[in-house]
C-alpha positions as MATLAB code, in Angstrom:
seq = 'MASNLYTHKEYNIAKTWVLMTMFFLVVVAIGWAVSFYFNSPGILVIAVILSMVMNIGSYWYSHKLVVAMSGAKPAGEAEYADLHNIIENLSITAGLPKPAVYVINDPAPNAFATGRNEKHAVVAVTTGLLQILERTELEGVIAHELSHIGNRDMLVSTVAVVLVGFATLISDFVLRGMMFGGGGDRDNKNPVLAIIAVALIVLAPIVAMLLQLAISRKREFLADASGALLTRYPEGLANALRKISGYAAPMKRANNATAHLFISNPFGAKATRSALTKLFSTHPPVEERVKALLGHSGEGR';
ca = [
       0.000    0.000    0.000;
       1.355    3.397   -0.967;
       2.375    5.655    1.876;
       0.351    8.848    2.321;
      -0.544   11.374    4.996;
      -3.282    9.084    6.322;
      -0.942    6.126    6.810;
       1.722    8.484    8.166;
      -0.765    9.711   10.766;
      -1.739    6.146   11.703;
       1.935    5.175   11.976;
       2.668    7.990   14.432;
      -0.368    7.088   16.561;
       0.774    3.452   16.681;
       4.353    4.487   17.436;
       3.160    6.662   20.316;
       1.341    3.702   21.868;
       4.456    1.543   21.516;
       6.550    4.204   23.236;
       3.962    4.640   26.004;
       3.963    0.878   26.576;
       7.746    0.937   26.864;
       7.386    3.867   29.263;
       5.099    1.906   31.569;
       7.477   -1.064   31.435;
      10.293    1.219   32.612;
       8.114    2.358   35.525;
       7.253   -1.247   36.389;
      10.953   -2.127   36.244;
      11.983    0.666   38.594;
       9.093   -0.296   40.876;
      10.383   -3.852   41.039;
      13.968   -2.624   41.591;
      13.014   -0.421   44.539;
      10.750   -3.037   46.081;
      13.517   -5.616   45.780;
      16.284   -3.401   47.103;
      14.425   -1.909   50.049;
      11.823   -4.609   50.710;
       9.390   -1.701   51.140;
       6.685   -1.169   48.500;
       5.294    1.702   50.584;
       8.035    3.960   49.181;
       6.555    3.491   45.724;
       3.089    4.500   46.884;
       4.407    7.779   48.334;
       6.414    8.549   45.193;
       3.477    7.834   42.891;
       1.148   10.079   44.905;
       3.658   12.951   45.017;
       4.483   12.860   41.301;
       0.828   12.550   40.269;
      -0.333   15.403   42.494;
       2.383   17.733   41.185;
       1.949   16.913   37.521;
      -1.835   16.584   37.385;
      -2.043   19.930   39.159;
       0.138   21.524   36.482;
      -1.949   19.797   33.786;
      -5.187   21.181   35.223;
      -3.875   24.754   35.114;
      -1.577   24.254   32.112;
      -3.168   26.880   29.858;
      -2.890   29.593   32.517;
       0.669   28.665   33.473;
       1.971   28.548   29.911;
       0.276   31.797   28.920;
       1.805   33.551   31.924;
       5.286   32.083   31.366;
       5.319   32.993   27.657;
       4.105   36.550   28.184;
       1.151   36.012   25.832;
      -1.685   38.545   25.759;
      -5.252   38.164   24.425;
      -5.441   38.978   20.715;
      -8.059   41.634   20.092;
     -10.549   40.635   17.400;
     -10.361   44.015   15.690;
      -6.569   44.266   15.648;
      -6.031   40.598   14.692;
      -9.128   40.003   12.583;
      -7.353   37.789   10.011;
      -5.851   35.605   12.721;
      -9.226   35.149   14.404;
     -10.834   34.385   11.056;
      -8.268   31.695   10.207;
      -8.544   30.063   13.622;
     -12.337   30.129   13.574;
     -12.600   28.638   10.072;
     -10.074   25.869   10.777;
     -11.703   25.108   14.136;
     -15.036   24.589   12.365;
     -13.351   22.331    9.798;
     -11.676   20.336   12.563;
     -14.903   20.070   14.567;
     -13.400   21.906   17.519;
     -14.663   24.888   19.524;
     -12.684   28.016   18.779;
      -9.812   28.238   21.295;
      -8.780   31.401   23.097;
      -6.455   33.401   20.861;
      -3.278   34.999   22.217;
      -0.352   36.932   20.769;
       3.220   37.075   22.070;
       5.129   40.281   21.342;
       8.305   38.671   20.043;
      10.095   38.958   16.666;
      11.003   35.253   16.731;
       8.399   33.349   14.650;
       6.721   30.632   16.691;
       3.390   29.351   18.006;
       1.987   26.971   20.583;
      -1.260   25.364   21.692;
      -2.116   24.249   25.187;
      -5.075   23.423   27.414;
      -6.316   20.361   29.278;
      -9.186   19.818   26.829;
     -10.973   21.342   23.828;
     -13.020   23.704   26.015;
      -9.974   25.125   27.797;
      -7.639   25.397   24.821;
      -5.342   28.246   23.873;
      -3.561   28.998   20.614;
      -0.836   31.636   20.737;
       1.347   33.051   17.981;
       4.197   35.523   18.040;
       4.098   38.870   16.275;
       7.156   37.690   14.350;
       5.184   34.743   12.960;
       2.401   37.019   11.751;
       4.927   39.269   10.019;
       6.878   36.685    8.001;
       4.244   34.110    7.012;
       1.870   34.247    4.085;
      -1.762   33.301    4.693;
      -1.442   29.671    3.496;
       1.633   29.238    5.696;
      -0.125   30.710    8.725;
      -3.072   28.397    8.072;
      -0.652   25.465    8.099;
       0.754   26.511   11.477;
      -2.698   27.071   12.989;
      -3.900   23.701   11.639;
      -0.860   22.082   13.290;
      -1.682   23.695   16.626;
      -5.377   22.793   16.419;
      -4.320   19.210   15.685;
      -2.419   19.158   18.978;
      -5.695   20.086   20.685;
      -7.762   17.572   18.727;
      -5.202   14.798   19.284;
      -5.230   15.440   23.050;
      -1.471   15.891   23.050;
      -1.538   17.749   26.369;
      -2.969   14.623   27.974;
      -0.330   12.397   26.376;
       2.423   14.828   27.366;
       1.139   15.026   30.931;
       1.120   11.250   31.289;
       4.700   11.215   30.006;
       5.706   13.967   32.430;
       4.071   12.085   35.316;
       6.055    8.976   34.430;
       9.325   10.883   34.079;
       8.637   12.682   37.345;
       7.931    9.392   39.071;
      11.077    7.714   37.718;
      13.260   10.714   38.631;
      11.732   11.187   42.078;
      11.953    7.574   43.125;
      15.465    7.173   41.693;
      16.726   10.258   43.531;
      15.053    9.106   46.749;
      16.551    5.623   46.531;
      20.041    6.818   45.615;
      20.021    9.127   48.620;
      18.911    6.192   50.752;
      21.793    4.113   49.440;
      24.256    6.862   50.372;
      23.090    6.649   53.979;
      23.296    2.883   54.151;
      19.717    1.908   53.265;
      18.938   -1.279   51.428;
      16.989   -3.663   53.580;
      18.281   -7.127   54.350;
      21.423   -7.412   52.229;
      22.307  -10.915   53.431;
      19.207  -12.425   51.835;
      19.624  -10.658   48.490;
      20.753  -12.385   45.295;
      23.865  -10.348   44.337;
      23.102  -10.506   40.608;
      19.547   -9.279   41.129;
      20.828   -6.576   43.462;
      23.196   -5.283   40.756;
      20.362   -5.326   38.206;
      18.120   -3.460   40.638;
      20.718   -0.739   41.255;
      21.358   -0.396   37.506;
      17.628    0.029   36.859;
      17.332    2.626   39.602;
      20.235    4.647   38.158;
      19.337    4.338   34.465;
      15.531    4.521   34.646;
      15.292    8.360   34.745;
      17.551    8.648   31.691;
      15.586    6.035   29.753;
      12.312    7.670   30.832;
      13.477   11.089   29.653;
      14.563    9.717   26.264;
      11.176    8.008   25.872;
       9.433   11.266   26.753;
      11.432   13.068   24.059;
      10.638   10.335   21.537;
       6.924   10.625   22.329;
       7.085   14.411   21.963;
       8.738   14.076   18.542;
       6.146   11.570   17.338;
       3.339   13.888   18.437;
       4.939   16.664   16.378;
       4.955   14.429   13.299;
       1.346   13.488   14.073;
       0.291   17.134   14.373;
       2.084   17.927   11.099;
       0.219   15.147    9.276;
      -3.109   16.012   10.911;
      -2.649   19.710   10.144;
      -1.803   18.999    6.513;
      -4.924   16.867    6.177;
      -6.961   19.689    7.704;
      -5.801   22.323    5.204;
      -5.273   19.912    2.289;
      -2.153   21.919    1.520;
       1.001   20.355    3.063;
       3.216   22.880    1.264;
       1.830   25.668    3.434;
       3.047   24.093    6.676;
       6.292   22.910    5.065;
       7.130   26.440    3.891;
       6.212   27.842    7.311;
       8.524   25.369    9.053;
      11.393   26.378    6.768;
      10.901   30.062    7.564;
      10.484   29.494   11.306;
      13.528   27.235   11.591;
      15.639   29.715    9.659;
      15.286   32.358   12.371;
      18.496   32.177   14.404;
      17.699   34.231   17.515;
      15.841   32.672   20.467;
      12.527   33.894   21.806;
      12.817   36.513   24.536;
      11.178   34.284   27.158;
      12.294   30.869   25.938;
      12.524   28.279   28.705;
      12.863   24.524   28.958;
       9.576   24.077   30.816;
       7.458   25.144   27.833;
       9.824   24.476   24.901;
       8.066   21.250   23.894;
       4.769   23.089   23.333;
       6.024   25.335   20.537;
       5.892   24.346   16.884;
       9.646   24.910   16.662;
      12.469   25.065   19.188;
      12.082   28.481   20.901;
      15.832   28.658   21.535;
      16.470   29.383   17.853;
      18.292   27.707   14.978;
      21.732   27.990   16.604;
      20.584   25.895   19.557;
      19.738   22.860   17.387;
      22.961   22.360   15.484;
      24.982   20.097   17.795;
      24.440   16.334   17.762;
      23.928   16.263   21.545;
      21.296   18.994   21.391;
      19.453   17.141   18.647;
      19.466   13.959   20.732;
      17.779   15.706   23.662;
      15.505   17.940   21.586;
      11.732   17.792   21.975;
      11.330   18.557   18.256;
      12.283   16.414   15.249;
      14.661   18.049   12.749;
      12.772   20.391   10.434;
      14.282   18.638    7.408;
      12.596   15.380    8.474;
       9.273   17.128    9.096;
       9.325   18.833    5.693;
      10.293   15.579    3.992;
       7.427   13.759    5.719;
       4.983   16.445    4.602;
       6.119   16.860    1.011;
       7.069   13.228    0.522;
       3.434   12.242    1.028;
       1.706   15.371   -0.292;
       0.999   14.037   -3.723;
      -0.250   10.597   -2.714;
      -3.495    9.259   -1.482;
      -5.440   12.379   -2.409;
];
């Protein structure tokens, strides 16, 4: 069967589920490791409760937190009539309620969507984005952001953050316990299993973080494909991504906490050039995203 945007979308959904399954296996593994090493499953219960309370709380108020951290302001309907018109039309096409519309006063071209559900969604764009993009390109970006809302990517991201938070919290707690001589009944432990348990405790946060990044990248590919299907014009989003990624300077209020929400790395083109940075980036390389869009744009239509 020929590859097209529909199959590309299905592939990214399936890949996300595979990664999430691996994520849960990592959590189960660290749970076993801690239970084995300390002979105290109660530690896990405390860690799970703490990480869930912190992350679900941030998820519940995500749209307010992100808007405040990015410096976004409500976009007046008179001043930004074209922007409101594009968002409203694409929202109707996508079967979504129109999200709240915000603008960030920043010359760096970028955009993000956030919100715990369709009724509490926000789409924000920078003034720089509005200045450099043509209408079809802006429609591509907005369709991408609306796809994040429709695909419930905030929920997926929050689950990933909860799992990373859990793995990091429990690993840090256990390693501190080891430093002070904790470890239960060492005499009755199988030494091989003990080594495996310690290795899992040390490596689990790293593996969890890499899985979180992989999930984030797949959701970007998914939003690209979904957005292209929404506008029926993949070239618009592809051209927008080229222009956005070509802007070297970072956003004024770029920070790691919200970087994954933006359509492109808010730290600018210079921040994505090293191999190490690419490995730990929340965004796939723009070249791969453009190739995925244009490589399938003429098929299956």
